[in-house]
C-alpha positions in Angstrom: 0.0 0.0 0.0 1.0 3.6 -0.5 0.6 4.4 2.9 2.9 1.8 4.3 5.6 2.8 1.7 5.3 6.5 2.9 5.6 5.5 6.3 8.7 3.0 5.5 10.4 5.9 3.9 9.6 8.4 6.8 11.0 5.9 9.2 14.4 6.1 7.3 14.6 9.7 7.0 16.8 11.3 9.6 15.4 14.2 11.6 18.5 16.3 11.1 17.6 16.2 7.3 14.5 17.9 7.9 16.2 20.7 9.5 18.7 21.0 6.7 16.0 21.0 4.2 13.4 23.3 5.8 16.4 25.9 6.5 17.2 26.3 2.9 14.4 29.0 2.3 15.9 31.2 5.2 19.6 30.9 3.9 18.3 31.4 0.1 16.2 34.4 1.1 19.0 36.0 3.2 21.3 35.5 0.3 18.8 37.1 -2.1 18.8 40.0 0.4 22.4 40.5 0.4 22.6 40.3 -3.4 19.9 42.6 -4.3 17.3 39.7 -5.4 14.5 40.9 -3.2 13.5 44.1 -5.2 13.1 47.8 -4.3 12.4 47.2 -0.3 14.6 44.0 0.6 14.0 44.4 4.2 10.2 44.4 3.8 10.5 41.5 1.6 13.0 39.6 3.8 10.5 40.1 6.8 7.4 38.8 4.8 9.3 35.7 3.3 10.5 34.7 6.7 7.0 35.3 8.3 5.1 33.4 5.5 7.4 30.3 5.6 6.8 30.3 9.6 2.9 30.1 8.8 3.5 27.5 6.2 5.3 25.6 8.8 2.7 26.2 11.5 0.1 24.4 9.0 2.5 21.6 8.3 2.8 20.9 11.9 -1.1 21.0 12.4 -1.3 18.5 9.4 0.6 15.8 11.4 -1.9 14.5 13.4 -4.8 14.6 10.8 -2.6 12.8 8.4 -2.0 10.1 10.9 -5.7 9.8 12.0 -7.6 9.9 8.8 -4.9 8.5 6.2 -2.6 6.5 8.4 0.6 8.6 7.3 3.0 8.6 10.3 5.1 11.7 10.4 4.9 12.3 14.3 8.6 12.1 14.7 9.1 15.1 12.7 6.7 17.2 14.5 9.1 18.7 17.3 11.8 19.6 14.4 8.8 21.2 12.6 7.9 23.2 15.7 11.4 24.4 16.5 11.9 25.2 12.9 8.7 27.5 13.3 10.0 29.0 16.2 13.2 29.6 14.4 11.5 31.4 11.4 9.4 33.5 13.7 12.4 34.4 15.7 14.3 35.4 12.5 11.2 37.4 11.3 11.2 39.4 14.6 14.9 40.0 14.4 14.8 41.3 11.0 11.9 43.7 12.1 13.7 44.8 15.2 17.5 45.1 14.1 17.1 45.8 10.3 13.7 47.7 9.9 12.7 49.6 13.3 16.0 49.9 14.9 14.9 52.5 17.4 14.1 50.9 20.9 11.3 53.3 21.7 9.6 52.9 18.3 9.6 49.2 18.8 7.7 49.5 22.0 5.3 52.1 20.5 4.7 49.9 17.5 4.0 46.8 19.8 1.4 48.9 21.8 -0.1 50.9 19.1 -0.3 48.8 15.8 -2.6 46.0 16.2 -1.0 43.7 13.7 2.4 44.0 15.5 0.6 43.4 19.0 -1.0 40.1 17.5 2.3 39.0 16.1 4.2 39.8 19.1 1.9 38.0 21.2 2.1 34.9 19.1 5.9 35.0 19.4 5.6 35.3 23.2 3.2 32.4 23.5 5.9 30.2 21.3 8.6 30.6 24.0 7.2 28.3 26.3 6.5 25.8 23.6 10.0 25.9 22.4 11.6 25.8 25.9 9.7 22.5 26.7 10.2 20.8 23.3 12.3 18.4 24.9 12.1 14.8 26.3 13.0 16.2 29.9 10.2 18.6 29.9 7.7 16.1 28.5 8.7 13.8 31.6 8.6 16.6 34.0 5.3 18.2 33.1 3.4 14.8 32.5 -0.3 15.5 31.5 0.5 19.3 31.8 2.7 19.3 28.7 -0.1 18.4 26.4 -2.1 21.2 27.9 0.7 23.6 27.6 1.3 22.7 23.9 -2.3 23.5 23.1 -1.1 27.1 22.8 0.0 26.1 19.4 -3.5 26.4 18.2 -3.7 29.9 19.5 -0.3 30.7 18.1 -1.3 29.5 14.7 -4.6 31.6 14.6 -2.8 34.7 15.8 -0.2 34.3 13.1 -2.7 34.1 10.4 -4.5 37.1 11.8 -1.1 39.1 11.8 -0.5 38.0 8.3 -3.9 39.4 7.2 -3.6 42.8 9.2 -0.1 43.3 7.7 -1.3 43.0 4.0 -2.3 46.0 2.4 -5.8 45.8 0.9 -7.8 42.9 0.3 -5.5 39.9 -0.6 -6.6 36.3 -0.9 -3.5 34.5 0.2 -3.6 35.4 3.9 -7.2 34.3 3.9 -6.1 31.0 2.5 -3.8 30.4 5.4 -6.3 31.3 8.0 -9.0 28.9 6.3 -6.4 26.3 6.4 -5.6 26.7 10.0 -9.4 26.9 11.1 -10.0 23.9 8.9 -7.3 21.8 10.6 -8.3 22.9 13.9 -12.1 22.2 13.1 -11.0 18.6 12.4 -9.1 18.2 15.6 -12.5 19.6 17.5 -14.7 17.4 15.6 -12.7 14.2 16.6 -12.5 15.5 20.4 -16.2 15.6 20.3 -16.9 12.3 18.9 -14.4 10.7 21.4 -16.3 12.4 24.3 -19.5 11.2 23.1 -18.2 7.8 22.8 
């Protein structure tokens, strides 16, 4: 069966290779920025590209459980790496904004407080910090059942990230709405399964 073949291949793929592959967009985007390949506003383009890859990784991470539950495709061993890579891209996105874009400390705080899309994006980043810090076996053993409850913050982070992208985009754009719809659809799948389990 195709699913068995996919799972067999996935078992042979080392987790470190996922890091290498998924870091390529960051390296490539920074290279384009250094060589003038990001257009007239390279810093804005760099911010957008890094943020968009982070959102794509959020969706990829949310897909792992439904893929296993509904199709039998087991990619669970890559979920931690994808989560940490998401945090890495969000961190790079934030650093570009802080260091290359705004640069002025007072202006950074003013933007966080006064601009809703910045407030939402920064809130999502703050929520990701405990997730990243506890993405290890020691924390899983130490926290026990609380670990799963803590990591449900991922759902809020996903929605906030999509809302941040929508507010950040100028005018009506369909792409941010597609991201939000995908996230809400994946969360709805989880909610339906949970309701079904509770009824049973």
